[in-house]
N, C-alpha and C positions, 0 to 999 in steps of 0.2 A: 504493499499499499503506499509505503514512503517513497518509492520510486516513482509512483502516479504524480505524487505531489511536487515532485522536480520538475514535470512537463509543465505545470502551470505557474511555477516562480518564476518571477521575471529577474534578470540580471540585477544583483544588488540585494535582493531580497534574502530574509532570514530564514532559516528552517531549525527548529528545534526539536530533537528527536531523542527520547529515553525508551530505552528497553533492558529486560533482563539480560544478563550477559551468560556465556556458556557456563562459566564459573559456578553460577547460581544454583546449578543442579544438584552440586553437592550439598549446598546450605540446604536446598529444599529436601534431601534426603534425610537429613537430620532433623528438620522441623517442618512437615508438611504444612503445617498452619500459614507459613509465610507465602503460599501460592505461587503462581507462575508457571510455567509450561512444565511438562513433565518430559519432554523429548528436546533431545539436544540440537535437532533441526529447527525447532521455533526458538530457540536462543540465538544470541549473538556473539561475534567475536569483534575486537577492534579491529582486526584485519578486514573484517565483512563490511563495517561500517565504513571505513577508511575509502574502501573499494565502492562502495554505494554512493558515497558522496565525495567522489574524485574530484569533481567541478566545483569544490566548495571551498572556500578558505576556512580552516578551522579557527573559531573563535574561542572554543572550549571544547575539550576532548579528553574525557577520563572515564576509565571504570573504576567504580566506587562501591564501597560496603555500606549500604544505607540502613537505618533502622525503619520498617513498616510500621504503621499502626493505622491500618486504613480498614477499620470494619471487621467484619468475621474472618473474611477470608486472605487476608493480608497482613500476617504479625508477626514480626521478626526480622532477623539481619537478613538481608538480600545482597545481592550483587548487581549492579546495574551499570551501563553503559549510557554516559550523557554528552550529546553530541549540539553544539550551536556552530552553526557555520553561515556564511555569506557566500551566496552563488555568484561566480565567477562569470 
């Protein structure tokens, strides 16, 4: 879906992207209450995100451990990739 957004974003526009990282799967196995995808194919690596947004100037690009407290199904430590980029 995020690749579709690229088609509509003009040069100079900003994209904000956050997704569970592939390392999140290990955290999910330790704590199923943290939620997120159960399969590796639905998770992202920094390399995949960099490839998907190759035509962007990264303004912020980190893989981070965050503590989720988002209702019944997203509670606990998780690993996310956060990307903010400016379209070139």
